[in-house]
C-alpha positions as a printed Julia matrix, in Angstrom:
166×3 Matrix{Float64}:
 -79.76  -78.49  -47.94
 -82.36  -76.21  -46.33
 -81.73  -77.74  -42.89
 -77.98  -77.11  -43.01
 -78.63  -73.51  -44.12
 -80.98  -73.01  -41.13
 -78.4   -74.46  -38.74
 -75.72  -72.21  -40.22
 -78.02  -69.17  -39.91
 -78.86  -70.01  -36.28
 -75.18  -70.51  -35.45
 -74.28  -67.16  -36.99
 -77.09  -65.43  -35.06
 -75.88  -67.02  -31.81
 -72.32  -65.82  -32.43
 -73.67  -62.32  -33.04
 -75.98  -62.05  -30.02
 -74.27  -64.2   -27.36
 -71.81  -61.4   -26.37
 -74.82  -59.2   -25.62
 -76.24  -61.77  -23.19
 -72.84  -62.51  -21.69
 -72.5   -58.85  -20.66
 -75.89  -58.65  -18.95
 -75.92  -58.51  -15.15
 -76.81  -61.8   -13.52
 -78.24  -60.62  -10.18
 -76.4   -61.84   -7.11
 -74.99  -65.0    -8.61
 -71.34  -65.9    -8.24
 -68.87  -64.69  -10.86
 -68.51  -66.89  -13.94
 -66.29  -69.89  -13.27
 -63.65  -68.57  -15.67
 -63.21  -65.5   -13.46
 -63.56  -67.26  -10.1
 -61.19  -69.14   -7.85
 -62.98  -71.99   -6.15
 -62.22  -73.34   -2.69
 -63.62  -76.86   -2.25
 -64.09  -78.38    1.19
 -64.99  -82.07    0.93
 -64.83  -82.64    4.68
 -67.82  -80.4     5.38
 -69.34  -80.41    1.89
 -69.21  -76.94    0.37
 -67.49  -74.8    -2.23
 -66.74  -71.08   -2.0
 -66.16  -68.82   -5.03
 -63.55  -66.09   -4.77
 -62.39  -63.42   -7.22
 -59.14  -63.94   -9.13
 -57.32  -61.61   -6.71
 -57.66  -64.35   -4.07
 -55.72  -66.91   -6.1
 -53.06  -68.32   -3.77
 -55.31  -68.05   -0.68
 -54.57  -70.21    2.36
 -56.87  -72.03    4.74
 -56.54  -71.52    8.48
 -58.66  -73.62   10.8
 -59.88  -72.54   14.2
 -62.71  -73.42   16.56
 -65.72  -71.49   17.77
 -67.04  -71.96   21.29
 -70.23  -70.67   22.88
 -72.5   -71.6    25.72
 -76.01  -72.81   24.96
 -78.29  -71.09   27.46
 -81.15  -73.57   26.96
 -79.07  -76.71   27.43
 -76.59  -75.28   29.92
 -73.73  -76.7    27.86
 -70.76  -75.41   25.92
 -70.95  -75.99   22.18
 -67.96  -76.08   19.85
 -67.39  -76.37   16.16
 -64.85  -75.68   13.43
 -64.14  -72.41   11.7
 -62.67  -72.61    8.22
 -60.94  -69.28    7.49
 -60.14  -68.39    3.92
 -57.14  -66.07    4.11
 -56.09  -63.67    1.35
 -52.69  -64.32   -0.22
 -51.42  -60.87    0.85
 -52.14  -61.46    4.55
 -49.16  -61.04    6.86
 -48.64  -60.37   10.57
 -47.52  -56.85    9.72
 -50.46  -56.19    7.39
 -53.37  -58.52    8.15
 -56.24  -58.79    5.67
 -59.85  -59.58    6.47
 -60.32  -63.35    6.63
 -63.52  -65.07    5.54
 -64.29  -67.15    8.67
 -66.87  -69.81    7.82
 -68.33  -71.29   11.0
 -69.53  -74.88   10.67
 -72.51  -76.02   12.77
 -74.26  -79.34   13.02
 -77.92  -78.87   12.14
 -78.85  -79.31   15.82
 -76.38  -76.61   16.83
 -77.69  -74.34   14.1
 -81.27  -74.76   15.29
 -80.17  -73.62   18.75
 -78.16  -70.72   17.29
 -81.18  -69.56   15.28
 -83.16  -69.38   18.52
 -80.48  -67.07   19.96
 -79.27  -69.59   22.54
 -75.53  -69.16   21.91
 -73.62  -66.77   24.17
 -69.96  -65.77   24.28
 -68.58  -63.31   26.79
 -72.02  -62.81   28.33
 -73.77  -61.62   25.17
 -75.74  -63.35   22.45
 -73.89  -64.06   19.2
 -75.65  -63.15   15.96
 -75.05  -65.19   12.82
 -75.6   -64.84    9.11
 -76.32  -68.14    7.36
 -74.32  -68.71    4.19
 -75.92  -72.04    3.31
 -76.43  -75.6     4.48
 -76.31  -79.16    3.32
 -77.79  -82.34    4.79
 -75.3   -82.42    7.69
 -74.04  -78.87    8.33
 -75.04  -75.22    8.36
 -72.45  -72.6     7.41
 -72.47  -69.11    8.86
 -70.55  -65.95    9.62
 -70.56  -64.37   13.04
 -72.1   -60.91   12.96
 -68.79  -59.77   14.49
 -66.53  -61.22   11.78
 -65.46  -57.84   10.36
 -65.07  -55.69   13.47
 -61.31  -55.25   13.12
 -59.98  -52.32   11.1
 -58.0   -54.34    8.55
 -57.46  -54.2     4.82
 -59.93  -56.08    2.66
 -63.07  -55.56    4.77
 -64.98  -53.96    1.92
 -63.77  -56.56   -0.55
 -64.96  -59.43    1.66
 -68.34  -57.71    2.1
 -68.61  -57.45   -1.69
 -67.68  -61.12   -2.13
 -70.38  -62.13    0.36
 -73.05  -60.16   -1.56
 -72.68  -62.68   -4.42
 -73.68  -65.71   -2.29
 -70.37  -67.5    -2.91
 -70.98  -70.61   -0.77
 -72.55  -73.62   -2.47
 -73.33  -76.88   -0.64
 -71.93  -80.07   -2.17
 -74.33  -82.47   -0.51
 -78.05  -82.13   -1.06
 -80.34  -81.48    1.89
């Protein structure tokens, strides 16, 4: 009888204090899964958490291209753009363009060997798995379009998570 009373007491305490902990800030982690929209890319092995306002997003694929000064070659790779549901030709929104690099390409990019239009391209790494590194070009938000600040805020929460371990 004493054990069931202790369990009941602990359960009641948890019900009373858990809302306090639920409201505490959690640093730069992604929003709770109940509030997030998750994009899952099984081809390259990552997920990306978005706020509810991005529900109904679309994916647009493109390709990046840059010359590798050290190798004297042109490197290419995919860009996976997450596009806001309100994007239109008349009123474009800021995309989230995730550049996908092989680990060899990423090593070269980290050394500053990638050039486009005669100038070095800077990158911000979002994460990596055992096969790929994911990054944003430092120029991704140069256009004056709606949603720039929102995308910057999303990126502050480290929304990309690799699916495959390193």
